[in-house]
C-alpha angles and dihedrals in degrees: 000000000000091000090051093051094047092047097051106031145347099243098186091054091049093053092047092049094049091048089052090048092049093049094046092047098046108115113251102165137045089255090083116114101209142089094321089088097238122144120270114272136178115298113266110247113244120232114254110284093009096124092050092052091046096053091043090053092047092050092050094047092045088057090048090048093052092047091051094044094049091047099050097091099045091041092052091048092049094047096048102039103027106031099031092032097222119162111259089221096049124105093234093048094050093045096048094047090049092048095051094044098046096041095053092041094052094044091051090050091046094055097042099043097043091049093046096047092044090051090051090048090056092045103047135047096255090177090070091053091046093048091047092053096039097056131063089320094065090113089055087051092056090050092048092047092051092045092051088050090052094054097045113088097221133132121223094275097041091055092060095083090056091044089052092048093050091047094052088047085063095243106161113274093237092059093048089048090052087057094045093051098044100038098076093038101059138032136146094259091054091050092053093047094046092049092052097044105034107017136248097289095060091041092054092047092049094050094046092047092049093049092046091051091053096046094046089047089057092054091048096048094048091045089056092045087235093174090083088066095064117115115278094247090057091050089048090052090052091053091051097048112150124260109244096209143009136214114243126209091272090056093251123142114237128181128227118277124249088254093056092046090053091046092056094044093047092050093046093049094048093047096049096041091052089056101046110028095089091050091051090056094045094046095048089046091059091044091051092053091051091045094053104034107032112075116221092217091064090066092043093052095050103046097090124229122262099341116134092237093054093079099056089038090052090053092050098047092045094060095079090055114094112205139133122235093260091055095046096055095078088050089050091053091048093051092050093048089051088059100256110154116259094242094052090047093049092048092048096048097043091050092050090052102039099045135030140158093253090052092049091051093051094044089052087074090057104031132049119234090262093057093043092050090049092049095048092041091053092051091049093050097043095046091046093051091046090049092053091045095052093044085062095043095039098094090056093053097061 
């Protein structure tokens, strides 16, 4: 490992450089053009060689980030089962491994994605993108949000950093909700597994239903003007979004410097992470306990078979489960082989993937109770209706 690190990058130098960059770029006067809400001013001139040091530091830390992210799962497994000696089949072992893996993974995603999206916000004219998506092309925006969610391999909790980044970039709430709903439901691994286990018909139905749920959710949230129910600090951040350019004395438009973009992204990342990190740990802790101690078969054996109430009950009891779409597919196969109707199975599995107690706890720091209740209520209604519909159509899909 040491040889690999020395060969590919000097990690201590990268960290030192980025720290130096952050300290030198931190706003100290009202002339800053970032989240402080001041008026746009002329870009601050960078010291000679500053940009080169900055990009070198970013490249080094990006390599470190990828090494850490790709090592989280094997490191968690090694620490829990090799170092601590816990039984891989024990409740405590499964819960602790899950907690370590998911906590570190989500925190890494939170830092990287918030910084990256904030940097892009300060680099591009996000208002043009927002206006494009908010006009007559709003329907296209819902489709794009749902599609992007389908191609990102995130679970319900891991998609929150991107959702937060899109929200602070002032992308319409309906589009960000389309992403948040669809992201945990669909990914390329799930499609491959579903195709192999349950056939192309069920795979196609699952993908279409997941996309439709996300797109319809976008329409509903925008129709309710749900953006007003975001937490006050989010609304304040939207009001203090950075200016992306300024007009100089000659009347020419100039964009922010690299230094100012970093300053804004660094400040935004630090502010948001300070607010949500504790809730990430608490939420994943609850999810880990449920993951290790609550058997999936208990839910499967008590859902009923074919009764009208079994579908809404399946959606409700699945919410405490915390699983990604890849992990839920074997459960889906087991439920179907036990004779559970396809609609009840679909409703149960989609609810377990799209909503969870850890996700609700984390979203509480972004959404007010009204928005959370609307979000969860929409999922319950749409999955229940879909479950009833596919219980009727199920015999024709075989």
